[in-house]
C-alpha positions in Angstrom: 61.1 17.4 25.9 57.4 18.7 25.0 54.9 19.9 28.0 51.3 20.7 27.7 48.1 18.7 29.2 48.0 16.3 31.4 46.9 13.1 31.1 47.0 10.5 33.2 48.9 7.4 32.3 49.1 3.9 34.0 52.5 2.3 34.2 53.5 -1.3 34.3 56.8 -2.6 35.3 59.1 -3.8 32.4 59.0 -7.2 34.1 56.4 -9.2 32.0 56.1 -6.7 28.9 55.9 -7.8 25.9 57.8 -5.0 23.5 57.0 -5.6 19.3 59.5 -7.5 18.1 63.1 -6.8 17.0 63.4 -6.3 13.5 65.5 -9.6 11.6 68.8 -9.5 11.6 69.0 -8.8 7.9 67.4 -5.2 9.1 69.6 -4.9 12.3 72.7 -5.1 10.1 71.6 -2.2 7.9 71.9 0.2 11.3 73.4 3.7 10.7 74.9 5.9 12.7 73.3 9.7 13.7 76.3 12.5 14.6 75.0 15.3 16.4 77.6 18.5 16.8 77.4 21.4 19.3 75.5 24.5 17.4 77.5 26.2 15.0 79.3 22.9 14.2 78.2 20.2 11.4 75.1 17.8 12.2 75.9 15.0 10.1 73.0 13.2 8.4 73.5 9.0 8.7 70.3 7.2 9.0 69.3 5.8 5.2 66.0 7.9 4.3 66.1 10.5 6.7 66.1 13.9 7.3 68.3 16.5 9.1 66.2 18.3 11.7 67.6 21.7 13.2 64.6 23.4 14.6 64.6 25.9 17.3 65.1 23.6 20.3 66.3 20.3 19.0 69.1 19.0 15.6 69.1 15.3 14.9 67.8 13.0 12.2 64.4 12.4 11.6 63.1 9.2 9.6 59.6 9.4 8.3 57.3 6.2 7.5 57.6 5.6 3.9 54.5 4.8 1.5 52.1 4.6 4.6 53.9 2.2 6.1 53.9 2.7 10.0 57.3 2.8 12.2 56.8 1.1 15.5 60.1 0.4 16.8 63.0 2.9 16.7 66.4 2.4 19.0 69.5 3.9 18.9 72.5 3.9 21.2 75.2 6.6 22.4 78.1 7.3 24.8 77.6 9.9 28.0 80.7 11.8 26.5 81.7 14.7 28.9 80.1 17.7 28.4 80.8 21.7 28.7 80.1 25.1 30.3 79.5 27.3 27.5 81.8 30.5 27.5 80.9 32.9 30.4 79.3 30.3 31.9 78.0 32.0 35.8 78.2 30.3 38.9 74.4 28.9 40.3 73.3 28.0 37.0 72.6 24.7 35.6 73.3 24.3 31.8 71.1 21.7 30.8 70.6 19.3 27.5 68.9 16.0 26.5 69.5 13.1 24.0 66.3 11.2 23.2 65.1 8.9 21.1 61.3 9.0 20.0 58.7 8.5 17.7 56.3 10.7 16.4 57.9 13.5 17.7 58.2 15.6 14.1 55.2 14.6 12.6 52.8 13.5 14.9 50.6 16.8 16.5 48.9 15.0 19.2 51.4 12.9 21.1 55.0 11.8 21.5 56.8 8.8 23.2 60.2 9.2 23.8 62.9 8.7 26.6 66.0 10.1 27.3 69.2 11.0 29.5 69.4 15.0 30.4 72.5 16.8 31.5 73.1 19.1 34.1 76.4 21.0 34.2 76.5 23.4 37.1 79.7 25.7 37.6 80.9 25.7 41.0 82.9 27.6 44.2 84.4 24.6 44.0 84.6 23.2 40.3 81.5 21.7 38.3 78.4 19.5 39.3 77.7 17.1 36.5 74.4 14.9 36.8 72.9 12.7 34.4 68.9 12.2 34.7 67.7 9.1 32.6 63.4 9.7 32.0 60.9 9.3 30.0 57.4 11.0 28.5 54.6 10.5 26.6 53.4 13.8 25.2 51.6 15.5 26.5 52.1 14.4 30.2 55.5 15.7 31.1 58.4 14.1 31.6 59.0 11.9 34.4 62.8 11.0 36.0 64.0 8.0 36.6 66.0 7.6 40.2 69.2 6.8 39.5 68.7 3.9 41.8 66.1 2.5 39.9 68.3 3.2 36.9 72.3 4.1 37.1 74.0 5.8 34.7 77.3 8.1 34.7 79.5 9.2 32.3 81.4 7.1 29.4 78.5 4.9 30.0 76.9 2.8 26.8 73.4 3.7 26.6 70.5 2.3 24.2 67.4 3.6 23.8 64.7 1.6 22.5 60.8 2.7 21.8 58.0 0.6 20.3 54.1 0.2 19.8 51.9 -2.0 18.9 49.4 -0.3 15.7 46.4 -2.5 16.9 46.7 -0.6 19.9 48.0 2.8 19.2 47.5 4.3 22.8 49.5 1.8 24.3 53.2 1.8 24.1 56.5 0.9 25.5 60.1 2.3 26.1 63.1 0.6 27.4 66.4 2.2 28.5 69.5 -0.1 28.5 72.9 0.6 30.2 75.1 -1.3 28.5 78.0 -0.9 30.3 76.6 -1.9 33.6 74.2 -4.6 31.7 71.4 -2.8 33.4 67.6 -1.8 32.2 65.1 0.1 32.5 61.3 0.4 31.1 57.8 0.5 31.2 54.4 0.3 29.5 52.2 3.4 28.9 48.8 3.4 28.7 47.0 6.6 27.9 43.8 7.3 29.5 41.9 8.8 27.0 42.8 6.0 24.0 40.9 8.2 20.9 42.9 11.1 21.5 46.0 10.6 22.2 47.4 7.6 19.4 50.7 6.9 18.4 50.6 7.0 14.6 53.9 5.9 13.7 54.6 8.5 11.5 58.0 9.3 12.4 61.1 8.2 14.2 63.5 10.8 15.9 67.2 10.8 16.9 68.2 14.5 18.8 69.8 16.5 20.9 67.8 19.2 22.5 67.1 22.3 24.7 64.4 21.6 26.4 61.9 24.3 27.4 61.2 24.7 31.5 58.6 27.2 32.6 57.8 28.2 29.1 61.8 29.7 28.4 64.3 27.3 27.2 66.9 26.1 29.5 70.7 27.4 29.5 72.3 25.3 27.0 75.0 23.5 27.6 78.4 22.4 25.1 77.6 19.2 25.1 80.4 18.7 22.3 79.9 16.1 19.8 76.6 13.2 20.7 76.8 9.9 18.6 74.1 7.8 17.9 75.4 4.2 16.7 73.0 1.4 15.8 70.4 3.2 14.9 66.9 2.3 12.9 63.6 2.6 13.0 61.3 0.3 11.4 
């Protein structure tokens, strides 16, 4: 996730939100798989026209717009597979990672719309304490955690994330988190207060596992093993 200046964002409930239309059934039939393994293992590129992204704090797949056509819709599903503590994990330290889908994370310096689920795993005197935390973010606004009473997730659940915006209103974007296992969902439409400064341009879409930054430093990194994004597409 990304952290910088604060901007005002106005939130609207998912009820009544008009998301941009889904791709056609032909396009949906072409959805791909993205496999992201723990550092030290192979990161597999598996989205058509995508590039493997291995940055300082994230890894996954990035698809760039083709011939100037904006990417206005991105989706991907993944299973919340059990993570592990790293070797020599210390008690009292929370080891973390974040799994997310976004638009404009790779090629737009001014803003990014993303949503995901974070992992927090801690070694305790009684064993391990595991938390799954759903969240969303419109960079440069800090990430906002979603209360589990509003959108509950647990280990082995399948989560689908969709990010979308209408290019005629680039300072407005939507996200939808769906728990396909419990058949629940949570989504919002976000509007940046500075419409001239924080515009989505649809330059790229991303499917990422990240070691995010806390107080300017990378969080202690959990062993997330392997995350597989299925039915992944950006249009």
